[in-house]
C-alpha positions in Angstrom: -167.6 166.6 233.2 -170.6 165.5 231.1 -170.7 161.9 229.8 -170.4 163.1 226.2 -167.2 165.0 227.0 -165.8 161.9 228.6 -166.3 160.0 225.4 -164.8 162.8 223.3 -161.7 162.9 225.5 -161.4 159.2 225.5 -161.7 159.0 221.8 -159.1 161.7 221.3 -156.7 159.9 223.7 -157.2 156.6 221.7 -156.7 158.5 218.4 -153.5 160.0 219.8 -152.2 156.6 220.9 -153.0 155.0 217.5 -151.2 157.9 215.8 -148.2 157.5 218.0 -148.0 153.8 217.3 -148.3 154.4 213.6 -145.5 157.0 213.8 -143.2 154.8 215.8 -143.9 151.4 214.2 -144.4 152.5 210.6 -141.5 151.6 208.3 -139.5 154.1 206.3 -140.5 152.4 203.1 -143.0 153.6 200.5 -145.6 155.6 202.5 -148.9 157.0 201.3 -148.6 160.5 202.8 -151.7 162.4 203.9 -152.4 165.2 201.4 -153.3 168.6 202.6 -156.9 168.2 201.3 -157.2 164.9 203.2 -155.9 166.5 206.3 -158.4 169.3 206.1 -161.2 166.7 205.5 -160.0 164.8 208.6 -160.0 167.9 210.7 -163.5 168.9 209.6 -164.8 165.4 210.4 -163.3 165.6 213.8 -164.6 169.1 214.3 -168.0 167.8 213.3 -167.9 165.2 216.0 -166.7 167.7 218.6 -169.4 170.2 217.8 -172.1 167.5 217.5 -174.4 169.1 220.1 -175.2 171.9 217.6 -176.7 169.7 215.0 -176.5 172.1 212.1 -172.9 172.9 212.7 -171.8 169.3 213.5 -173.5 167.8 210.5 -172.4 170.6 208.3 -168.7 170.2 209.2 -169.0 166.4 208.9 -170.6 166.6 205.5 -168.0 169.1 204.1 -165.2 166.8 205.5 -166.7 163.8 203.8 -167.1 165.7 200.5 -163.5 166.9 200.6 -162.3 163.3 201.3 -164.2 162.0 198.3 -162.7 164.8 196.1 -159.2 163.9 197.4 -159.8 160.3 196.5 -161.0 161.1 193.0 -158.0 163.4 192.5 -155.6 160.7 193.6 -157.2 158.1 191.4 -156.9 160.4 188.4 -153.2 161.1 189.2 -153.6 164.9 189.3 
């Protein structure tokens, strides 16, 4: 296994552990749920990190994910 794949696997394990902790520890009170657009943006950013060896693909996915996240933030601030 290449060193970059080791880092990718390690970061995914840590991300999963943090997600599990948030799911288990988070209260049932008023939650800010992840919108579908924000979920898509997060998926594209992660895909951009995974496919980082192909620079045009990795940077492209990363950029589209960031743009979608900004669009989601603007929509949430406007209340639409």
